[in-house]
N, C-alpha and C positions, 0 to 999 in steps of 0.2 A: 247233109252240113255238120263241119268238124265242131264238136261239144268242145266250149272253152270252157277249161277249170276256172269260174271268176274266184272263187274262195280262193284259191292257189294264189290269183292276180295279189289280192287286198295281203294275204298271208307275207307274199314277198316284199311288196308295196311298203308295210308294215316293218319288217324287218331290216329293209332298206334304210329307211328313216331312222330306226331306232339306234341303227347299229354307223349309219355316215358312209358306208360305202356298199357297192356291190360283192364286194370280196366278202368284208366282214358280214353280211347277210348271207352268202352262200357259206360260210364256215359256221354259220350258226343254222340254217334250216339243213344242213348235211347236201348241199346241191352244189352245181359247178357257178362260177360266175357268167359265165353264158347264160344259162337256165335263167337266173333271177333276173337279169338286166331283160332277156326277153320274155318274161312273164309280167316283169313292170310296164314292159312296151306296149304290151299286149293290153293292156288295162290301161294307160292312157290313151291307145287308138279306140277302145271299145267307150271309154271319156267323151271324145274329143277336147281333152285337157293335155295341159302339160302338167305332171306332179312335181316334176324335178329340174332344177335350172344344171346343166351338164356343162362342166368346163373341164381342161385338162388336170386339174389342182384341184378343184372339190366338186362335191355333189351338197345341193343344197334344196330345202323345199319351196317351191312357189307359193304365191299366198293361197291358189286352189289344193296346191298340196298341203299345206299347213293346217287347212279347214277339212281336208279330207282325212287328215290322218287322226284328228279330234275326232270324228263321226265315227273312223273305222275303232279306233282305240275303244271308244263307250260301247259300240257293237260285241265286238270280242270280249270286253266285261259279262255283256249280259250272256253270250253265248257260256262262256265257263260257270256263269251263275247257273245257267239251266242245266249244264252237264252237273254241277256240285248238288244241286236239289235232285235231281235225275237216278244220281250214286249213292244218294244219302243212308237207303237201305239196304247198300252192300255192305254185309259185315268183315268181309275179309280182305285187307288192303292190295291192289294190285296197280298196276302200271308202272309209271318211271316218277321216282319222285327224286325231285333236283335240291338238292341238301348243300349250304354254303356253312363251314362251322370255321373256329378260330383254331389256331394251327397244331398247337402243341395241345388244348384241351380234347379240341374234336378228335384229333386221334385216338389221345389215351382216355377218352371219358365216352364221347360220343359213338364213335365209330364202331367199338363193339358192341352197343346196343343196336345199330343198324343193322350190321351185320346178323346180331341171331334174329331179329324179325325176319329177315331174307328168308333166313335157313325156315323159319316157321310157315311162310309166305313165300315160296318159289316165284310168283305172279308178282312180285314186287321187283322194279328194278331200279338201284340207285343211279345217280348221277351226283358225286362228292366232290365239291373245290374248297379249298381252303384259304382264307384271308382272314386279315383284323381292320379292310376298310369296309364304308357305308358301299352299302350295295342295294341299286334298284332294284327289288324284287319284280315288279309287273315288269320294267324295261328288259333286265335280263334273264326274265323267265324263270326264276327259283321260288319253288314250293314253301321254301323253309330256311329260314336262318337262326343261328344259335349267336347268341353275342354277349360279352362280358363288359359289364361297365353298365354308366346312367344311359338311357335312351333320350338322345337330345331331341328325336323329332319322329315320332313311328304315327305319324298322320295317316291315314288309308290302311294301316295294319293291324292285326290283333298281337297282343305281345302278353306273354305268360310266363312269372318268374318261375325258374326254378329251382334254384340255390344263391346262395353267397358265396363267393370266395374269398376266404381268410386268408391275410397276407403276413410274413412273417421276411424282416431283413436277416442273412444269412451269410456267410462266410467260408470257406475251407479253413482246417487248423493250421495248413501252411502258410496261409495269408495271415491268419493273424499271428502267427508266432513271428514273422519276419515284419509285421506292419502294427501290432497290437491291437486290443480290444478297444473300440470308442467306448466313452461311457454315458453321452449326451450327444443328441442329434448335433450340437455345434461341432463335435470332432468330426462329423462325415467329412467333411471339406478338406479334411487332411486326409482323406483316402483313395483308393482307386475305388471307381463303383462300377458295375456292369448294370444297364440302366435300359429298359424297354424303349423303342423307337418306333414312332406309327406318324402318321402322315407329316413326314420330314421335320418332327421336332422329338425332343425326348420326353417320354412320359413319367410325370412326375409320383412320389411316392406316399403315403397315408401314413401319419403319425397320428399315435393316440396322445393327446397333453395329459397333464394332471390331472386336470379334472372331468376328463373323458373325452373331450373336444377334439373331433378329429381335422387335422389338418394338412394341409397339401406340402411337401416341399420339394422343391428340385434340385437334385445331388449333384455334385460337377461329374459329366458324365464319360470317365474314360474309354469304356467302349458301351456304344450302341448296337441292339440289336432287336430286328422287327421279330424274332420268334422265341417264343420260351423254352423250345427243347434247347436251344441255343445259348440263350442266357445261365441258362443250368450248365451247359456243357463250359461254358467261362470262370463260372463260378467254382465248379468242382475243381477245374483245373487251375486255382488260384486267383483269377484277374480282379478280383477286388469283392468288394460288399454288394450285395445284389437283393431287393427286396421281390420275393416269389411267393405265389401260390403255396400255400400248405398241401393242399392235393397232389402237387407238383414234386416236392421235395421232404416229404414226412419219411421217406423211409431213409433218405440220406441222413438226416436229422436223428434218427433212430439208430444208422448204423455209426455216426459220429464221423463219416464223410464232409458232412456240414454242422455248422456250428451256429445257433441262433444267437445273434446280438441284438442290444437295445429289446430285451424282450420286454421292459415296461411301456416300450412305447408302441408294441405291436398291438393290433386289437382294428386296424383297416381292414374294412370289406367294401367289394363288388359284386352286384348283383348280375347272375348271369339268366338270361330269358330268352325264350323261344319266340320267335317273330313269325308271321306270315298274313298274304293280304286277304284283306276282309273280304274279296270276293272268292277265295277260295277255300273259305274255314270251314265248310262240311265237306269238304271231299273225302272221304274215309281213310286213304293213305295218309294223310296230314292228323286226321285228328289221331288215329290209332298211333303212330310214332308219337305224339305229342303227349298223348295218356302215357304211353312207356315211359318216355321220357320224366315223366312230372312222379311216376312211382320208381323208377329209378332213385331220382332226387331223395322223396321221401323215406326210401329204404338205402340212404346214406351211400349209393352207390357213386353219386356225381361228387363227392368231398374229397 
């Protein structure tokens, strides 16, 4: 009798349910669309149930499929926990680590640390993506994310604060020569502003008031950009005022390519945190990388 890969069918089913299509599931699993579809079909045949309602326009779970998905996800979490406990004694990180990083900070501060770890431990392989959006770590199969800002919802996750990001308002000397320098926040509205852009809306600035209270201010967004490196490039090119992290602009302030303005209102800070699923907190590869990032933060390498 031909051996049927039951676990493979369950993996294909869960990936299809999470991704919403056989095509997307195949891409995630590194298989062909046909292989994923056949694997799910064999699973349905073995169970004697229809798990997906198929049509030419969409693929949706049947009530049986929804119930089975919940059970499968619970089982997968148990297996991951068992793997974590079994490998917790291993000192050296190995396997594939899937990490999602904020674009500019991730490239400039986190990625060099990750590459140094892989040089020391060649059995550790990286899959690194860059985004500023909220990601579902369990659903998207990500082991670790680094995020800047307050954490809105971290249920089901372990969060470790690494450091804080200090913010300054700055502009190029050429821009200030042409447009003047604001002396109070009320004058920002008279200037061009280079503003971050996330979730289809501009990011507000953090301004320190005279009594030390931090308030949020939404400047008029002349230029909206969803990437810190792009914001820096536009600001250096004379695009306007911008509030940027000190780690990104410090060398340009020192060289004179940028000038800080409204220094009395600087002082806004944003936390930088590492997050990973609770079910994977014992995996050596995650623990080692987080410990390395904490040490780097303590040594000032993330500032």
